[in-house]
N, C-alpha and C positions, 0 to 999 in steps of 0.2 A: 778157500777164502783168501789165504795168502797169495795164491796164484792170480786170483782175479785182481787183488790189490796191486800186485807187482805189474800186471798187464796194464792196469789203469795208469800207473806212474809212467810206464814206458810210453803210452799213448800221449800223455801230457808232454813229455819230453820231445816226442817227434813233432808234435804240433808246435811247441815253442821254437825249435830249431827251424822248422818250415817258415814260420812267421818271420823269423830273424832273416833268413835267406831272402824272403820276398821283400822285406823292408829295406834290404841293402841293394836291391836291383838297380842297375844303371839305365837310365833313360835319357834319349836325345830328343829334345823338344824344339821344333821349329815352328815359329808363329808369325804370320804376316801382321801388319799393323791396321788392317781393315777387318772388322768382324765378320763381314760377308765374303771376304777374300776376293772382291771384285773391284777392278781399277779402270780409270779412264786412260786412253792412249797418252803416252808421255808422262803420266803421273808416276812419281817415284813410289816404290813399294819397299818398305823396310822390314826385313825378316829378322827376328830376335831368335838367336840360337842359345840354348841352355842345355848344359850336360849336368844331369842330376844323379846323385847317389843318395838313397835313403831320403829322397824328397829334398835334398840340399844341393846347392851348386857344388860341383867338384872342381877344386882349384888345379891349376898346372896340368890340365888334360890336353892331350895331343889330338888334333883333328884333321881331316881332309874335308874340303867342301867343294861343291860345283854349283855355279849360279849361271842361269841363262834360259833361253827358250827351251821348253820341255824336249828332252832327248838330244839337244844341241847346245851344251853349256858353252858360254863364251869366257867365263872366268873359272879357273881351276887352280886351287892351292892345296898343297900337301904338307903334313908335318907342321901344322900351325899350333902353337901352344896358347891355350887360353888360361891366363893368370888366375882369373876369378870364376872360370867356368861359363862365361857367357860372351857373346859376340853379336854385333848388329851388322847386317849386310844389306846393301841397297842395290836395286836394279829397276829397270823400266823396259817398256816395249813401245815401239812406234807403230806396230801393226797388230791386229786382233790375234790373240793367241794366249799361250799359257807360260807363265814365268815360274820356273821351278828352282828351289834351293834345296840341295841334298847334302847332308852332313854325316860323316863317319867319325866316331870317337873311338880311340884305341886305349883300352884300359886293361892292365894286367894281362896282356897277350891276347885279349879278345877284342872283336870289333862290334860296335853297336851303331845302329843307323837310324836317322830320322830325316823326314822331308816335309815340305809343304809346297803347294802349287797355287799361285794366284792367277786369276782370269782377267785379261785385258780385252775389253769390249767384246765379251763372248757372243753378244747379239749380232755382231758383224761377221762372225766366221762364215765362210763359204766353202762348199765342197771343191776340191781340187782335181777330182778324177773326171774325166770327160766321159759322158755316157755314150755307148754304141749307137749308131744311127737308128737301129730298130728297138732300142731299149723301151721306149714308151709304149709303142704298138704291141710289143711281145707281152708286156705285163698287163696291159689293158685287156687283151684277149685272154690271157691266163686267168686273171681275176674275174672276168666276166663268166668264164666257165666255172670257176669255183663258186660263184655265188648262185649258180643253179642248184646247189645242194643245200637244203635248209639246215639250220643249226640243230633243231630239235633237242634243246638242252635238257639234261636231267640233273637234279641236285639232291643229294642225300646228306642230311645232317648228321655230323659225327659228334654226338654229345660229349664223348670222352676227351675230345680235343678242343672243345669250346672253352673260352677263357671268360674272365669277368667283363672284358671289353669287346671281344669278337666272337662271332659265330663261325664255325669252320664246317665246310661241306666237301665231299667228294663230288666233283662235276664231270660230266662227259658231254661231248658234242659230236654230231654226226659229221663224218668226213667223206663218205662215199654213199652214192645213191642206194646201194644194196645193203647199207647198214653198218658199215665200218665206223668205229668211233675212236676218239682219242680222249684221255682222261687227265685230270688234274685235281689240285686242292685249292679251294676258294676260301679266303678269310674276309669277312665283311664285318665292319663295326656294328655293334648292336644299337648304338644310339642313332636316331633318325637324323639325316642330314646329307649334305653334299660332301664327297670326298674325292681325293685324287686317287688314281689307279695305277697299280705296278704289275707289270708282266715279268715273272721270273722264268726265264728259259733254261732248259736243262743242259748240263755238260754231258760228257761221255759216260756211258754206263747203263746198267740195267738195275733199277732199284725202286723202292717205295718213296713216297714223299709224305712228310708230316704236316706240311702247311707252315706258313710263315705268320706267326702272331707276335714276333719279337722285333721286327724292324721298326715299326711305329704303331704300338698297340693302340687300337681304338681310333686311329687317325688316318688310315689308308686302306683301300680295297686292294688285296693282293691275289693274283691268280698264278699259281705255280704249276706248270704243265710238264707232262711227260710226252714222249713222241712214238712210243712202241705200240699204241693201240691196245693196252692191257690196263686193267684197274691198277691204281697206285697205292692201294691200302692193304695189300696182301702180306703174308710172311716173307721175310727175307729169303728163305730157302726156295720160294717159288721163283723169285728173280734170278737167284744163282742158277737154278736149273735151266731157266730160259736163256741166261747168258751163255751157257755151255752147250746149248741145243740150237733151237731155231733161230736165236738172235746172235749166235756166234758170228763175229766179224760183220755185225750189221752195218757198220760205218762204211764199208766197201760197197755194199749194194745200194746204200742210201744215196750214193753219189748219182745213181741213175734212177732206178725204179721208185725210190723214196723221195725224190725231189718234189713231184707234184703233190704228194701227200703232205710234205712239210710246208709247202706254199699254203695249202688249204688250212692246216693247223694254225699257222701264224695268223693268217687272214681272220679266221673265226675267233681266235683268242683275242685279238685286237678289237674286233667288232664288239665282243661281249664286254670288254673293259670300257669301251667308249660308252656303252649303254649304262653300265653299272656305275661309272664315274659321275653321271649326271644326277642321279638321285637313288638312294636305297631307302625304302620305307618298311619298317618292321610292323607286322600286324600282330602275329602271335608268338614270334620268336622262331617259328618254324616256317612260316609262309612269308614269302617276300614279294612285294609288287615293285616292278622296275618301271620307271617313268621315262619314255623316250624324249630326246631333246626336242625343242620347239622347231628347230630347222635341221635340215639334213646334215648328218655327220659323215665325212668321208671315212670309209673303212678300207684298209689296205687289203 
C-alpha cells in the first residue's frame, strides 16, 4: 500500500513539473491586421509581433526579422531588442503575391520562430511557367485514354473509425481494364448537405491510412489515397514486408512504368471528389446516394 501511495505522489510531482514547463514555454506570435489575411494591392499590412513566456509578453528580448515578398525579403534586421516584447511592422505589395513576416527570438541560448504570410490580390495570381507546345494535346489524349476505364467504386464502412460527425469508409477504384485498383479512406459528414471536398495525396512510404476526421469534423469530405494498389487498412507488418520486398525502391520505377497509373489515380480521385462535393445524402447511415451536378463538371 505504501508503495502504491509513493508511486501516486511521484506521478503527481511529474505532472506538476510538466505543467510548469509547458506553462513557461516561449512563443513567437506574428499576426496581420486583417482577420482573413487578404489585402488589396498597395494596401498597407501591419504585422504585430509578440514574444510570450507563460502567456505574458517577454521584455528585453532579442529578435531577428525578415519582411518582404515570400522567399525574397526586402527588409532584414538582426539583434533588435524589444523592450516590452512586442513590435509592429508594416509592408505592402504592388503586384499580386504573398507578403511574409518571419521572426526569430533568442532566449537563454535557444531560438524560437514565428511567421505570418498575407495575400495580396490572390485572385490575380497567374502561372509563370510556359507550357510546352504539345502540352495540351498530350494531356488531352492521355486523359481520354484514362476515361475509357470505368471507376467501378467500392465502399466499405469502417464502423470502428466512424465518429459522431463523420462516416469513414475504405474505398477503391478501378485503374486498369483487367481489374487493377487503388485504395483510400473516405470521410463523409453524416449530416445531409453540400460540402467542400479535400483530396489528401500521399507522401513517400508504404503504410496504412486511418482517414482524416480531424481537419474539419463534419464540415468537409476528405479522400485520403494511397498509390500502391493494395488495401490501406491492413496491419503495419504487411506494409513493412511489402516495403522490403516487391515495393522496395518503388519511387525509381514509378518514374517510368508507374507514371500512367498515377495519372489515372489522380484523375479518378478528383472525379469522385467533384461528384461527392455536390451533394451527399444519407439514407440508412450505410447507404449513400450521390447526386450528379446539373451541368457537366470538368474532371482532370
